[in-house]
Backbone as JSON, one array per atom type, in Angstrom:
{
  "sequence": "XXXXXXXXXXXXXXXXXXXXXXXXXXXXXXXXXXXXXXXXXXXXXXXXXXXXXXXXXXXXXXXXXXXX",
  "N": [[2.86, -21.23, 8.1], [5.61, -20.4, 7.74], [5.72, -20.23, 4.95], [4.03, -18.07, 4.36], [5.47, -16.01, 5.52], [7.74, -15.98, 3.89], [6.55, -15.29, 1.44], [5.56, -12.74, 2.12], [7.98, -11.41, 2.64], [9.26, -11.54, 0.12], [7.42, -10.05, -1.32], [7.75, -7.53, -0.16], [10.38, -7.01, -0.96], [10.06, -6.86, -3.75], [8.32, -4.64, -3.89], [10.05, -2.71, -2.83], [12.04, -2.64, -4.83], [10.51, -1.7, -6.97], [9.83, 0.85, -5.98], [12.36, 1.97, -5.86], [13.39, 1.99, -8.51], [11.32, 2.82, -10.18], [9.74, 5.2, -9.24], [7.55, 6.77, -9.93], [5.54, 5.05, -10.52], [3.98, 4.36, -8.34], [3.03, 6.81, -7.55], [0.46, 7.77, -7.28], [-0.54, 6.77, -4.96], [-1.91, 7.59, -1.87], [-2.94, 9.96, -2.72], [-5.52, 9.78, -3.49], [-9.07, 10.4, -4.02], [-10.76, 11.0, -1.04], [-8.74, 10.48, 0.71], [-7.46, 11.94, 3.56], [-5.86, 14.95, 4.2], [-4.49, 17.25, 6.19], [-3.0, 20.25, 6.64], [-1.53, 22.46, 8.86], [-0.17, 25.4, 10.48], [1.21, 24.44, 12.69], [0.98, 21.68, 12.76], [0.59, 18.51, 11.06], [-1.63, 16.33, 9.52], [-2.3, 13.21, 8.2], [-4.43, 10.97, 6.75], [-4.85, 8.15, 5.13], [-7.47, 7.01, 4.03], [-9.0, 6.02, 1.75], [-6.94, 4.92, 0.2], [-6.01, 2.87, 1.88], [-8.27, 1.26, 2.02], [-8.4, 0.4, -0.62], [-5.97, -1.06, -0.8], [-6.57, -3.05, 1.08], [-8.71, -4.39, -0.17], [-7.42, -5.39, -2.47], [-5.43, -7.05, -1.31], [-7.1, -8.88, 0.04], [-8.39, -10.11, -2.13], [-6.14, -11.31, -3.39], [-5.23, -13.07, -1.37], [-7.46, -14.77, -1.09], [-7.44, -15.86, -3.63], [-5.04, -17.32, -3.65], [-5.49, -19.18, -1.63], [-7.34, -20.95, -2.59]],
  "CA": [[3.31, -19.92, 8.51], [6.85, -19.99, 7.08], [5.47, -19.9, 3.55], [3.48, -16.72, 4.32], [6.56, -15.08, 5.82], [8.56, -15.89, 2.68], [5.78, -14.52, 0.46], [5.54, -11.35, 2.58], [9.33, -10.88, 2.44], [9.47, -11.33, -1.31], [6.56, -8.93, -1.74], [8.41, -6.3, 0.28], [11.54, -6.8, -1.82], [9.54, -6.4, -5.05], [7.84, -3.28, -3.69], [11.23, -1.86, -2.67], [12.66, -2.48, -6.14], [9.63, -0.81, -7.74], [9.97, 2.22, -5.47], [13.7, 2.45, -6.14], [13.67, 2.19, -9.93], [10.17, 3.44, -10.87], [8.95, 5.83, -8.16], [6.31, 7.35, -10.45], [4.54, 4.0, -10.68], [3.1, 4.4, -7.18], [2.85, 8.2, -7.17], [-0.95, 8.02, -7.01], [-0.89, 6.27, -3.63], [-2.01, 8.66, -0.89], [-3.55, 11.14, -3.33], [-6.84, 9.4, -4.0], [-10.19, 11.1, -3.37], [-11.13, 10.35, 0.21], [-7.59, 10.54, 1.61], [-7.52, 13.19, 4.3], [-4.58, 15.59, 4.41], [-4.71, 18.55, 6.81], [-1.76, 20.94, 7.0], [-1.66, 23.74, 9.55], [1.14, 25.95, 10.8], [1.87, 23.7, 13.76], [0.88, 20.22, 12.66], [0.19, 17.92, 9.79], [-2.35, 15.09, 9.73], [-2.55, 12.51, 6.95], [-5.18, 9.73, 6.98], [-5.12, 7.6, 3.79], [-8.61, 6.09, 4.15], [-9.3, 5.38, 0.48], [-5.79, 4.12, -0.21], [-5.97, 1.67, 2.7], [-9.39, 0.41, 1.6], [-7.98, -0.21, -1.88], [-4.96, -2.08, -0.48], [-7.26, -4.13, 1.76], [-9.47, -5.16, -1.17], [-6.46, -6.1, -3.31], [-4.84, -8.14, -0.52], [-8.14, -9.88, 0.26], [-8.54, -10.88, -3.38], [-4.96, -12.14, -3.6], [-5.21, -14.15, -0.38], [-8.51, -15.72, -1.46], [-7.01, -16.52, -4.86], [-3.98, -18.31, -3.34], [-5.98, -20.2, -0.72], [-8.21, -21.91, -3.27]],
  "C": [[4.62, -19.51, 7.83], [6.64, -19.58, 5.62], [4.93, -18.47, 3.43], [4.55, -15.68, 4.63], [7.48, -14.9, 4.61], [7.85, -15.07, 1.62], [5.76, -13.05, 0.85], [6.91, -10.7, 2.36], [9.61, -10.6, 0.98], [8.63, -10.18, -1.84], [7.18, -7.6, -1.34], [9.64, -5.98, -0.57], [11.1, -6.27, -3.18], [9.04, -4.97, -4.94], [9.01, -2.31, -3.53], [11.94, -1.61, -3.99], [11.83, -1.54, -7.01], [9.8, 0.63, -7.28], [11.34, 2.8, -5.78], [13.88, 2.84, -7.61], [12.52, 2.83, -10.71], [9.27, 4.12, -9.85], [7.64, 6.43, -8.66], [5.19, 6.34, -10.59], [3.53, 4.0, -9.53], [2.88, 5.83, -6.68], [1.42, 8.55, -6.82], [-1.33, 7.63, -5.58], [-0.84, 7.41, -2.61], [-2.62, 9.93, -1.44], [-4.91, 10.84, -3.93], [-7.92, 10.26, -3.35], [-10.62, 10.33, -2.12], [-9.97, 10.25, 1.18], [-7.56, 11.91, 2.25], [-6.11, 13.71, 4.57], [-4.83, 17.0, 4.93], [-3.36, 19.11, 7.22], [-2.09, 22.26, 7.67], [-0.25, 24.25, 9.83], [1.91, 25.08, 11.78], [1.85, 22.2, 13.6], [0.45, 19.79, 11.27], [-0.46, 16.56, 10.09], [-2.65, 14.48, 8.36], [-3.21, 11.18, 7.27], [-5.57, 9.17, 5.61], [-6.25, 6.57, 3.8], [-8.85, 5.33, 2.85], [-8.16, 4.48, 0.02], [-5.73, 2.81, 0.59], [-7.12, 0.72, 2.37], [-9.03, -0.31, 0.31], [-6.95, -1.31, -1.65], [-5.61, -3.28, 0.2], [-8.03, -5.01, 0.78], [-8.52, -5.97, -2.04], [-5.84, -7.27, -2.55], [-5.86, -9.24, -0.23], [-8.35, -10.74, -0.98], [-7.36, -11.79, -3.62], [-4.91, -13.32, -2.62], [-6.26, -15.2, -0.71], [-8.13, -16.5, -2.72], [-5.98, -17.6, -4.55], [-4.45, -19.42, -2.39], [-6.82, -21.26, -1.42], [-7.46, -22.75, -4.22]]
}
């Protein structure tokens, strides 16, 4: 468990550095086909279905790669 927490922390640090110094690198996230974005006068709803499926597939592949 401690090893996974260290890996998760380092991943968050790397993601933070990427977002700080190269924000255009992840500009596509949340704008994929299948992401739902509804704006009305009184409310705003954003459901990133496709983006979350993509993240889930990538994380599943990485976890399976490191476990073997």
